[in-house]
DRENDO-1510 file (C-alpha; in Angstrom, 1 decimal, always signed):
<recs>
REC; n; res; u; v; w
REC; 1; MET; +0.0; +0.0; +0.0 .
REC; 2; LYS; +2.8; +2.4; +0.9 .
REC; 3; ALA; +4.6; +1.6; -2.3 .
REC; 4; LEU; +1.4; +2.4; -4.3 .
REC; 5; VAL; +1.0; +5.7; -2.5 .
REC; 6; LEU; +4.6; +6.7; -3.1 .
REC; 7; ALA; +4.4; +5.7; -6.8 .
REC; 8; LEU; +1.2; +7.6; -7.3 .
REC; 9; SER; +2.7; +10.6; -5.5 .
REC; 10; ALA; +5.8; +10.5; -7.6 .
REC; 11; ALA; +3.7; +10.4; -10.8 .
REC; 12; LEU; +1.7; +13.4; -9.6 .
REC; 13; ALA; +4.8; +15.4; -8.8 .
REC; 14; LEU; +6.2; +14.6; -12.3 .
REC; 15; ALA; +2.9; +15.6; -14.0 .
REC; 16; LEU; +2.8; +18.9; -12.1 .
REC; 17; ALA; +6.4; +19.6; -13.0 .
REC; 18; ALA; +5.6; +18.9; -16.7 .
REC; 19; CYS; +2.6; +21.3; -16.6 .
REC; 20; SER; +4.8; +24.0; -15.1 .
REC; 21; THR; +7.4; +23.5; -17.8 .
REC; 22; ASP; +4.8; +24.2; -20.5 .
REC; 23; ARG; +3.6; +27.3; -18.8 .
REC; 24; ASN; +7.1; +28.7; -18.3 .
REC; 25; ARG; +8.0; +28.0; -21.9 .
REC; 26; THR; +5.0; +30.2; -22.9 .
REC; 27; SER; +6.1; +33.0; -20.7 .
REC; 28; SER; +9.7; +32.7; -21.9 .
REC; 29; SER; +8.7; +33.0; -25.5 .
REC; 30; SER; +6.6; +36.1; -24.8 .
REC; 31; GLY; +9.6; +38.1; -23.4 .
REC; 32; GLY; +10.5; +36.4; -20.1 .
REC; 33; THR; +14.1; +35.3; -19.5 .
REC; 34; SER; +15.0; +31.7; -19.6 .
REC; 35; ASN; +16.8; +32.1; -16.3 .
REC; 36; SER; +13.6; +33.0; -14.5 .
REC; 37; SER; +11.8; +30.2; -16.2 .
REC; 38; THR; +14.4; +27.7; -15.0 .
REC; 39; SER; +14.1; +28.9; -11.4 .
REC; 40; GLY; +10.3; +28.8; -11.7 .
REC; 41; ILE; +10.5; +25.2; -12.9 .
REC; 42; LYS; +12.9; +24.3; -10.1 .
REC; 43; GLY; +10.6; +26.0; -7.5 .
REC; 44; THR; +7.5; +24.3; -8.8 .
REC; 45; ALA; +9.2; +20.9; -8.9 .
REC; 46; HIS; +10.5; +21.4; -5.4 .
REC; 47; ASP; +7.0; +22.5; -4.1 .
REC; 48; ALA; +5.4; +19.4; -5.8 .
REC; 49; THR; +8.0; +17.1; -4.3 .
REC; 50; LEU; +7.6; +18.6; -0.8 .
REC; 51; THR; +3.8; +18.4; -1.1 .
REC; 52; THR; +4.1; +14.7; -2.1 .
REC; 53; LYS; +6.4; +13.9; +0.8 .
REC; 54; VAL; +4.0; +15.5; +3.3 .
REC; 55; LYS; +1.0; +13.7; +1.7 .
REC; 56; SER; +2.9; +10.4; +1.9 .
REC; 57; ALA; +3.8; +11.0; +5.5 .
REC; 58; LEU; +0.2; +11.8; +6.4 .
REC; 59; ALA; -1.0; +8.6; +4.6 .
REC; 60; ALA; +1.6; +6.5; +6.4 .
REC; 61; ASP; +0.6; +7.7; +9.8 .
REC; 62; VAL; -1.6; +5.1; +11.4 .
REC; 63; GLY; -3.9; +7.6; +13.1 .
REC; 64; LEU; -4.3; +9.8; +10.1 .
REC; 65; LYS; -4.3; +7.5; +7.1 .
REC; 66; THR; -8.1; +7.1; +7.2 .
REC; 67; LEU; -8.6; +10.9; +7.0 .
REC; 68; THR; -9.3; +12.0; +3.5 .
REC; 69; GLY; -10.2; +15.6; +4.1 .
REC; 70; ILE; -6.7; +17.0; +4.4 .
REC; 71; SER; -5.4; +19.0; +1.5 .
REC; 72; VAL; -1.6; +19.9; +1.3 .
REC; 73; ASP; +0.0; +22.7; -0.5 .
REC; 74; SER; +3.6; +24.0; -0.4 .
REC; 75; GLU; +5.5; +27.0; -1.4 .
REC; 76; GLY; +9.2; +27.0; -0.7 .
REC; 77; SER; +9.7; +25.3; +2.6 .
REC; 78; THR; +6.2; +26.3; +3.9 .
REC; 79; VAL; +3.5; +23.8; +3.9 .
REC; 80; THR; -0.2; +24.6; +4.3 .
REC; 81; LEU; -2.7; +22.1; +5.6 .
REC; 82; LYS; -6.4; +22.7; +4.7 .
REC; 83; GLY; -9.6; +20.8; +5.0 .
REC; 84; SER; -11.3; +19.2; +7.9 .
REC; 85; VAL; -10.5; +16.6; +10.5 .
REC; 86; ASP; -12.7; +15.0; +13.2 .
REC; 87; THR; -10.8; +15.9; +16.3 .
REC; 88; ASP; -8.5; +18.5; +17.6 .
REC; 89; ALA; -6.0; +15.7; +18.4 .
REC; 90; ASN; -5.9; +14.8; +14.6 .
REC; 91; LYS; -5.5; +18.5; +13.7 .
REC; 92; ARG; -2.4; +18.7; +16.0 .
REC; 93; ARG; -1.1; +15.3; +14.8 .
REC; 94; ALA; -1.4; +16.3; +11.1 .
REC; 95; GLU; +0.7; +19.4; +11.9 .
REC; 96; GLN; +3.2; +17.4; +13.8 .
REC; 97; VAL; +3.6; +14.8; +11.0 .
REC; 98; ALA; +4.0; +17.6; +8.4 .
REC; 99; ARG; +6.7; +19.4; +10.6 .
REC; 100; GLY; +8.6; +16.1; +10.7 .
REC; 101; VAL; +9.1; +15.9; +6.9 .
REC; 102; ASP; +12.5; +16.8; +5.7 .
REC; 103; GLY; +12.5; +20.1; +3.9 .
REC; 104; VAL; +9.6; +21.6; +5.9 .
REC; 105; SER; +10.4; +24.7; +7.9 .
REC; 106; THR; +6.9; +26.2; +8.5 .
REC; 107; VAL; +3.5; +24.6; +8.7 .
REC; 108; LYS; +0.3; +26.7; +8.3 .
REC; 109; ASN; -2.4; +24.6; +9.9 .
REC; 110; GLU; -5.7; +25.8; +8.5 .
REC; 111; LEU; -7.5; +22.6; +9.3 .
REC; 112; THR; -11.0; +22.9; +10.8 .
REC; 113; VAL; -12.4; +20.4; +13.3 .
REC; 114; GLU; -15.8; +19.0; +12.3 .
REC; 115; ALA; -17.3; +16.2; +14.3 .
REC; 116; LYS; -18.3; +13.1; +12.3 .
REC; 117; ARG; -22.0; +12.8; +11.5 .
</recs>
């Protein structure tokens, strides 16, 4: 199961990086410099990789792997968690797991607690 999650996450990261490459080529051909396009590609690829690592860590955590309402986004070394969880303990745990991922320096925990119905 973990191998499947990691494989799918890696495929997603590569797909996102490929989309970014096309967008940056367009801006480069309309007057942007290739140097800024290259740094944009690297930044987007790094962000996608970090997002994938955090999602994989959350999926691997026994207490959190059944939660599907957590969305992860990253920019630089800052990760943002959004969505909803069922308890305050799971909200804190998700933040703790994200902070433990290599490359994460800041976690913005925007998760809301909503009791299961």
